[in-house]
N, CA, C and O of each residue as an XYZ file, in Angstrom:
360
protein
N     -45.839    155.256     90.583
C     -45.033    154.594     91.584
C     -44.953    155.479     92.810
O     -44.448    156.600     92.745
N     -45.437    154.991     93.893
C     -45.427    155.775     95.113
C     -44.007    155.958     95.620
O     -43.661    157.032     96.111
N     -43.172    154.916     95.510
C     -41.810    154.972     96.034
C     -40.787    155.393     94.988
O     -39.586    155.245     95.214
N     -41.224    155.904     93.870
C     -40.306    156.263     92.791
C     -39.524    157.519     93.129
O     -40.063    158.470     93.695
N     -38.239    157.511     92.774
C     -37.448    158.734     92.814
C     -36.573    158.743     91.568
O     -36.123    157.692     91.112
N     -36.338    159.911     91.030
C     -35.560    160.048     89.807
C     -34.150    159.509     90.032
O     -33.521    159.842     91.037
N     -33.643    158.684     89.118
C     -32.286    158.149     89.270
C     -31.242    159.262     89.359
O     -31.375    160.309     88.725
N     -30.213    159.019     90.149
C     -29.122    159.977     90.282
C     -28.463    160.181     88.926
O     -28.371    159.245     88.132
N     -28.014    161.376     88.661
C     -27.315    161.664     87.424
C     -28.211    162.069     86.272
O     -27.705    162.432     85.210
N     -29.514    162.021     86.438
C     -30.432    162.448     85.375
C     -30.469    163.971     85.320
O     -30.354    164.648     86.341
N     -30.630    164.487     84.124
C     -30.805    165.930     84.000
C     -32.150    166.314     84.612
O     -33.033    165.473     84.780
N     -32.289    167.585     84.939
C     -33.540    168.053     85.530
C     -34.709    167.829     84.572
O     -35.796    167.441     84.999
N     -34.486    168.072     83.277
C     -35.586    167.907     82.322
C     -35.957    166.432     82.147
O     -37.136    166.115     81.986
N     -34.976    165.524     82.174
C     -35.289    164.096     82.082
C     -36.010    163.638     83.344
O     -36.963    162.863     83.268
N     -35.564    164.112     84.500
C     -36.244    163.783     85.750
C     -37.684    164.253     85.739
O     -38.582    163.540     86.188
N     -37.905    165.460     85.222
C     -39.267    165.986     85.138
C     -40.113    165.151     84.177
O     -41.288    164.898     84.442
N     -39.518    164.727     83.065
C     -40.231    163.870     82.112
C     -40.637    162.561     82.784
O     -41.783    162.130     82.661
N     -39.705    161.928     83.492
C     -40.035    160.696     84.227
C     -41.159    160.953     85.222
O     -42.120    160.188     85.297
N     -41.032    162.031     85.980
C     -42.054    162.350     86.988
C     -43.432    162.503     86.353
O     -44.429    162.019     86.890
N     -43.482    163.180     85.202
C     -44.771    163.391     84.541
C     -45.326    162.107     83.924
O     -46.541    161.918     83.870
N     -44.440    161.226     83.458
C     -44.904    159.977     82.854
C     -45.320    158.947     83.906
O     -46.121    158.057     83.620
N     -44.781    159.066     85.117
C     -45.075    158.098     86.174
C     -45.951    158.684     87.277
O     -46.092    158.089     88.345
N     -46.534    159.844     87.017
C     -47.338    160.529     88.037
C     -48.478    159.647     88.534
O     -49.003    158.795     87.817
N     -48.829    159.886     89.772
C     -49.943    159.156     90.383
C     -50.915    160.166     90.945
O     -50.492    161.061     91.678
N     -52.170    160.071     90.644
C     -52.872    159.013     89.926
C     -52.600    159.070     88.422
O     -52.242    160.123     87.892
N     -52.770    157.937     87.735
C     -52.473    157.855     86.305
C     -53.167    158.907     85.444
O     -52.646    159.278     84.393
N     -54.313    159.384     85.864
C     -55.040    160.389     85.068
C     -54.251    161.685     84.939
O     -54.534    162.486     84.048
N     -53.272    161.908     85.805
C     -52.482    163.145     85.756
C     -51.195    162.978     84.955
O     -50.409    163.919     84.845
N     -50.972    161.791     84.396
C     -49.727    161.517     83.670
C     -49.676    162.214     82.318
O     -50.699    162.555     81.723
N     -48.456    162.409     81.860
C     -48.206    162.871     80.501
C     -48.549    161.685     79.601
O     -47.854    160.669     79.617
N     -49.628    161.817     78.810
C     -50.112    160.641     78.092
C     -50.216    160.811     76.589
O     -50.354    159.813     75.882
N     -50.158    161.998     76.080
C     -50.319    162.158     74.632
C     -48.966    162.397     73.968
O     -48.043    162.940     74.575
N     -48.876    161.982     72.717
C     -47.641    162.199     71.971
C     -47.377    163.690     71.810
O     -46.227    164.126     71.861
N     -48.416    164.459     71.619
C     -48.262    165.911     71.458
C     -47.667    166.531     72.720
O     -46.781    167.382     72.635
N     -48.145    166.114     73.878
C     -47.599    166.627     75.138
C     -46.149    166.185     75.307
O     -45.318    166.947     75.799
N     -45.850    164.968     74.904
C     -44.482    164.460     74.979
C     -43.557    165.292     74.098
O     -42.458    165.659     74.513
N     -44.006    165.586     72.882
C     -43.205    166.399     71.951
C     -42.887    167.772     72.517
O     -41.818    168.325     72.255
N     -43.809    168.323     73.291
C     -43.653    169.682     73.805
C     -42.834    169.751     75.093
O     -42.518    170.842     75.567
N     -42.489    168.599     75.659
C     -41.744    168.604     76.916
C     -40.341    169.175     76.699
O     -39.741    168.979     75.641
N     -39.821    169.884     77.710
C     -38.497    170.515     77.633
C     -37.381    169.537     77.278
O     -36.415    169.922     76.620
N     -37.497    168.290     77.698
C     -36.446    167.314     77.418
C     -36.212    167.167     75.919
O     -35.087    166.916     75.488
N     -37.260    167.321     75.127
C     -37.162    167.153     73.679
C     -37.037    168.481     72.929
O     -37.239    168.523     71.716
N     -36.709    169.555     73.630
C     -36.657    170.886     73.015
C     -35.697    170.955     71.828
O     -35.965    171.670     70.863
N     -34.591    170.227     71.883
C     -33.607    170.307     70.797
C     -33.883    169.315     69.668
O     -33.144    169.276     68.684
N     -34.925    168.526     69.803
C     -35.244    167.515     68.804
C     -36.344    168.013     67.878
O     -37.410    168.427     68.333
N     -36.080    167.970     66.584
C     -37.075    168.369     65.593
C     -37.841    167.117     65.159
O     -37.370    166.347     64.322
N     -39.015    166.929     65.735
C     -39.804    165.734     65.442
C     -40.209    165.658     63.977
O     -40.401    164.562     63.451
N     -40.341    166.795     63.309
C     -40.686    166.773     61.884
C     -39.562    166.131     61.076
O     -39.823    165.403     60.118
N     -38.302    166.401     61.463
C     -37.174    165.776     60.773
C     -37.106    164.280     61.072
O     -36.757    163.484     60.200
N     -37.434    163.906     62.288
C     -37.461    162.484     62.637
C     -38.534    161.785     61.812
O     -38.295    160.722     61.238
N     -39.711    162.385     61.757
C     -40.818    161.800     61.002
C     -40.490    161.693     59.518
O     -40.881    160.725     58.866
N     -39.776    162.678     58.982
C     -39.409    162.665     57.567
C     -38.163    161.806     57.314
O     -37.648    161.753     56.197
N     -37.689    161.137     58.372
C     -36.502    160.277     58.310
C     -35.246    161.042     57.911
O     -34.323    160.463     57.338
N     -35.204    162.347     58.211
C     -34.018    163.159     57.948
C     -33.056    163.121     59.129
O     -31.889    163.493     59.002
N     -33.548    162.673     60.268
C     -32.731    162.652     61.474
C     -33.041    161.386     62.251
O     -34.202    161.058     62.497
N     -32.000    160.688     62.630
C     -32.156    159.486     63.440
C     -31.653    159.810     64.842
O     -30.444    159.910     65.050
N     -32.556    159.977     65.811
C     -32.125    160.363     67.154
C     -31.211    159.337     67.807
O     -30.448    159.687     68.708
N     -31.266    158.090     67.382
C     -30.382    157.078     67.954
C     -28.960    157.182     67.430
O     -28.034    156.640     68.034
N     -28.778    157.871     66.317
C     -27.447    158.003     65.734
C     -26.479    158.652     66.719
O     -25.328    158.230     66.826
N     -26.938    159.670     67.436
C     -26.086    160.324     68.425
C     -25.681    159.356     69.526
O     -24.545    159.377     69.998
N     -26.608    158.519     69.925
C     -26.324    157.546     70.980
C     -25.356    156.485     70.474
O     -24.398    156.127     71.158
N     -25.614    155.990     69.275
C     -24.787    154.917     68.733
C     -23.394    155.390     68.349
O     -22.452    154.598     68.347
N     -23.251    156.661     68.027
C     -21.963    157.205     67.605
C     -21.371    158.147     68.640
O     -20.734    159.137     68.280
N     -21.567    157.859     69.909
C     -21.098    158.772     70.945
C     -19.637    158.555     71.313
O     -19.137    159.178     72.250
N     -18.951    157.685     70.592
C     -17.542    157.459     70.859
C     -17.282    156.353     71.863
O     -16.137    155.935     72.037
N     -18.306    155.879     72.516
C     -18.137    154.778     73.464
C     -18.390    153.471     72.727
O     -19.312    153.360     71.918
N     -17.572    152.510     73.017
C     -17.746    151.221     72.370
C     -18.192    150.184     73.387
O     -17.696    150.131     74.513
N     -19.113    149.390     72.973
C     -19.544    148.277     73.816
C     -18.760    147.066     73.359
O     -18.874    146.633     72.213
N     -17.967    146.526     74.259
C     -17.178    145.345     73.931
C     -18.097    144.135     74.057
O     -18.771    143.949     75.070
N     -18.107    143.330     73.023
C     -19.045    142.209     72.975
C     -19.008    141.325     74.221
O     -20.074    140.979     74.731
N     -17.831    140.940     74.740
C     -17.832    140.115     75.951
C     -18.541    140.778     77.132
O     -19.114    140.087     77.975
N     -18.508    142.108     77.200
C     -19.219    142.795     78.273
C     -20.713    142.523     78.189
O     -21.389    142.398     79.210
N     -21.216    142.434     76.985
C     -22.638    142.174     76.794
C     -22.936    140.705     77.072
O     -23.929    140.384     77.725
N     -22.095    139.828     76.585
C     -22.314    138.395     76.750
C     -22.208    137.983     78.214
O     -22.998    137.164     78.682
N     -21.241    138.540     78.945
C     -21.009    138.150     80.333
C     -21.870    138.915     81.323
O     -21.659    138.807     82.531
N     -22.817    139.670     80.847
C     -23.667    140.475     81.720
C     -24.494    139.569     82.610
O     -25.144    138.645     82.121
N     -24.479    139.820     83.909
C     -25.201    138.998     84.876
C     -26.437    139.750     85.343
O     -26.337    140.706     86.112
N     -27.598    139.318     84.878
C     -28.841    140.022     85.193
C     -29.121    140.040     86.684
O     -29.539    141.068     87.217
N     -28.899    138.922     87.372
C     -29.183    138.877     88.807
C     -28.271    139.816     89.579
O     -28.716    140.507     90.496
N     -26.989    139.844     89.209
C     -26.044    140.735     89.880
C     -26.443    142.191     89.670
O     -26.398    142.990     90.607
N     -26.828    142.535     88.461
C     -27.211    143.908     88.169
C     -28.538    144.274     88.822
O     -28.738    145.427     89.205
N     -29.439    143.316     88.952
C     -30.699    143.569     89.633
C     -30.447    143.838     91.113
O     -31.077    144.718     91.699
N     -29.528    143.084     91.721
C     -29.176    143.327     93.124
C     -28.618    144.732     93.292
O     -28.954    145.423     94.254
N     -27.775    145.156     92.372
C     -27.203    146.504     92.416
C     -28.309    147.540     92.290
O     -28.302    148.549     92.995
N     -29.261    147.295     91.392
C     -30.381    148.216     91.225
C     -31.162    148.335     92.527
O     -31.492    149.440     92.958
N     -31.458    147.203     93.152
C     -32.214    147.219     94.398
C     -31.490    147.990     95.490
O     -32.128    148.679     96.287
N     -30.165    147.883     95.539
C     -29.388    148.607     96.545
C     -29.543    150.112     96.377
O     -29.584    150.852     97.360
N     -29.629    150.558     95.134
C     -29.675    151.995     94.867
C     -31.072    152.587     94.911
O     -31.220    153.793     95.107
N     -32.098    151.767     94.733
C     -33.434    152.330     94.571
C     -34.477    151.805     95.546
O     -35.658    152.120     95.399
N     -34.080    151.020     96.532
C     -35.068    150.564     97.512
C     -35.255    151.595     98.593
O     -36.050    151.390     99.510
């Protein structure tokens, strides 16, 4: 993406991961699983434990103490949120 910029609030390592995955030209992108595993963003993740099903990386996300109230999901307005996205990233 020529006009891409890392979203505000991203950590430096996540921003770098995005930059490497969206690099242009595509031949310079982070493209292999091995390279992805070695990226700093995943430094605290033990992929061997994930593969052995000893660790579920989504568990931390799902149990982060925040609750999604069902009506918030049901009443979500895609067009309104897309307009908000365009305001922040155009």
